[in-house]
N, C-alpha and C positions, 0 to 999 in steps of 0.2 A: 420488583423492578426498582432500580435506582432512580431517584428523582433528581432533577437539576434545579439549582437555586434560581429564583426569579430574577436575581440581580445579575445573571450572566448577560454580558453585552449582546445586543442584537447582532445576528449574523454568526455568533460563536456558540450557538446552542443547536441541538437537534431540531429539525423541522418536522419530524414525524416520530411516532412511538416506535419502540423496538420491534414488535412484530411486523409493522408496516415496512420498516427499514429492511429487515431480513427478507421479506417478500420481494421488495424492490431490487435488492442485490441479486437474489437468485434469478429473478426474471431478466434482469439486465444482462448478466454474464452468460446465463444459459441461452438466451435469445440471440446475443450478439457475438458469440464466440468466433464464428467464421469471419465476421466483419472485422473484429479486432485483429485477428491474425493476418487478414488480407491487408489492412491498413498499417498496423504497427509492427507486425512480425510476431515472433514467439515471445519477445520481451515486452510485456504490456506495462511499460513504465518509461520515465524520462530517459534521455541520453545525457551524457556528460561531455562537454567540450572544454578542454583545458585551455586556459588563457595562453595566448602566444603560440599555440601549436596548430599545425595544419588540420583542416576539417577531415576527420577520419571517415565520415559518412554516418548516417543515422543508426544503422544496426551496430556498427563498431562503437558508436558513442553509448548505446544502451549497454553493451557488454562492458564498456569502460566504467559506467556508473556502478555496476555490480562489483567490479574489481576494486574500485575505490572504496566501496563499503567493506569489502573483505579486509583491505589494508587498514582502514580506520578501526575496525573492531579487533584486528589481530587474530582472526580465526585460525586455530591450529589445524594441522593435517589430522585427519581421522576423527574430527569432532563429531559428536552427535548434535544435530541441528534441528530445531523446529522452525519451519518456514510458515509463518502465520499470515495467511492471505497470499497463497502461492501462485495465483493465476493458472496458466497451463504448465507450470513446473519448470520454466526456463532457468530461473535462478537456482532451484534445487538441483537440477541436472548439472549446471555449471559448477556448483560446489562439490558435487560428487565426482565429477570428472577431474577437476583441478586440484582438489584437496583431499580426495578420497574420503569425503564426509559421508556419514549415514544421515539421510534427511527424511524427517517426517513432515510432509507438506499438507496443509489444511486449507480448505476453502468452503464457502457455503454453496458453491455451484457444482452440481452433479456433472454438468457437461465439461467443466474444467477438470474435474477428477478423471473423467473418461479420456479426454484428450491428453492430459498430462501423463497419465499412465501409459498411453500409447507412445508418447514422445520419449519417456524414460526408457522404455523397452527398445525403441529404435536407436537410442543413443548408447545402448549397452550398459545402462546403470539401473535396470529395473530391479535388481536385487539390493540396491542402495537407497533408492528413492521410493517412498510409499506415499501416495496421495489418498486423502480421506475427506469426506464431508464432515465438517466440525465447526462449531462456533469458537472463535479464538478468544472470546471473553470468558468462556467456560468450557475448557477442554476436558478430555477424558484421561489425560496422562497423570501418572503418579507424581507426587512432589519430588523435586530434585532430579528430573529425568534428563535434562539437556545441558550440554556445555554452552550452547549458543541459542538464543532466540533471535530470529531474523524476520524483520517486518519491513518489506520494501513496498511502499505506497499502499499500505493497507490500513494504517492507523487512522487515516481520514474517514474510513468506513465504520470505525468503531463507535457505537452509540455512547458508551461511557469510557472515556480515555483512562480514567483512574482505575476502573475495574480491569481494563485490559492490561495495564502496566502491572497491577497487582497479580494477575494471573501469570504474566510473563515471569515475574519474580518467583512465584510459587513453583513453576515447572523447571526453573533453572537450578542447577546444582549450586551449592555454596561456592562462590568464586566464579560462577558462570557469567557470560556476557550477553547483554541485550544490545542489538543494533537496529536502529529505526531510521528510515528515510520517509518523509511524509510531506504532504501539502500543508502549508501553514498560512495563517493570516498575518498581515503586516503587523498589526497591533490590536488593541481592544477599542480603539477610537475610530469606528467606521462610520462613514456618512451614509444616509439613507440609500443613495444610489449605489453605493458599494455593497451594502447589505442585500439589495435587490439582485445585484450581479452574482453574489455568492449563492443566494437562494436558488437562482436559476441553474447554477452549476451543480449544487447539491441535488436538485431534482433530476437533471438530465444525465448525470454521471453516477446516480445511485450512491451519493456520498452522504454521510451523516452530518458532519460539520468539521471545520478546521479551527485550530487554535494557534496563537503566537508561539514561536519556538521557546521563548523564555517560560511560558506556562508549562511546557513539558518538563523543563528542568525542575520546576516547583513540584510537579506531580510525582516525578521520580523520587524526590526527597520525601514526599508525604508517604509513599508506600515503602520506604526503606531501602531503595536502591542507592548505591553510592558511586563515587568516582565518575560522576556525570560529565561528559564532554559534549559540546554542541558546535555545530558549524552551519553557516548559511551558504547553500550552494546555488542560490537563485541565479547568479550570473552565469554559472556553468551549465545550467539546465534549460534556460529560458528559450533557446533556439528550438527546443522540442516542439513548441507550439507554433512557431513560424513554419516549420516543416510539415507539421500535422495539418495546419490550415491549407497549405499548398497541396497536400495529398488529397484532402477532402473536396477541394474546389471542383475538380472535374467530375467527381461523383455526384455532387448536388446539382451540377449543371446538366446532368443527363437524366431528364424526367423519366424516361422509360426504365432506366436502371433503378432509380429511387423508388418508383411505384412497384417494381418487382420486389424490392426489399420490403416495402410496406406491406404488400400482400403476403409475403412469407413470414415476416417478423412482427408486424403490427406497426401502428403509427409512431410508437416510441423511437423507432429507428430514424425516422425523419427528424424528430426533435433532437436526437443525439447528434446526427451529422451536422445540423445547423448550429449546435452548441459548441462544437470544437473551437470555432473562432472566439468564443467567450473566454476560454482559458488564456488565449493569447492576449485578449483585452485585459483580463485580470492581472496578468504579469505586467503589461505595458502601463497600466494605471497604478501599479505598485500595491494592489490589494492582496494579491497572492504571492507568497514566498515559498521557498523550498528549503526545508530544514532537515538536518540529520543529527542524531544524538546516539550516544552509547552510554551504558551504565552497567554496573556490576552488582550481583547479589553478594552481600558481604560473606567472606569466607567462614566467619564464625556464626552465620545465621542458620539456625536449625528450626526456626518456628515460622513457617510460611504456608502451612497446610490450609486447605479451604476450611477444614473443621476449626482450626485455631483462629482463623480470621472471621468466622461467622459471629 
């Protein structure tokens, strides 16, 4: 298991070991899959509200974010894509429908695989989208398999960000593209109260930890990815948590419904619902940011196998 330096700033390091994190992620998404779809819809990620444009609505904003990532990465038609941390497959389905992509979508949650497979079949792209249970930091794919690796709000779940990026590079074809959208920390100088806020978010959303966007740029360089571009989309996505807080309020104010959920899913569901406003607080206080970055495996890079990297 990779170890993390003790000099890592507080709040920017994993708060549990890797087995415990994987267990937490599986339990979280297996147990709350229906609640996520009820509250967020099929896209379990932020929305994108363009400056100066009319509000398109929450679900349209979530589609817009995925479309903005496609444009940023320049994903070509017919590409073979790895969706690393796929949720219930909404992005994979959208890529298959709009760009005729073939998408391998992976997650640690068996329930997400089940639901995503159903949704792909219902959407008529079951032959293009394959969902599997797999660890994105250590996949089963051959070196140089994919044209694109897509990670939409899954990097914050990764226990070792560098190992994840190294694996992304390995499975990309030479010249292939990585595109990531992820929760980020403002910087490495966090106050104790800000660290406590992040730690609560880590616990209740089954997140490992977040890093500043500039740190991802450094990690990409360290693993040999090139052509790195970064962008801060905080102002475009922050309304997600205002709307999410408004959606959750009537739920937590209905004790009978909450206790029904607790009996069915366990006490963690109550903690989760009450933690949704913490994300809005993290954005309002400037602790949480939203970063995107793209990178390329060099076209002349032919040494990226796990054996070579060992």
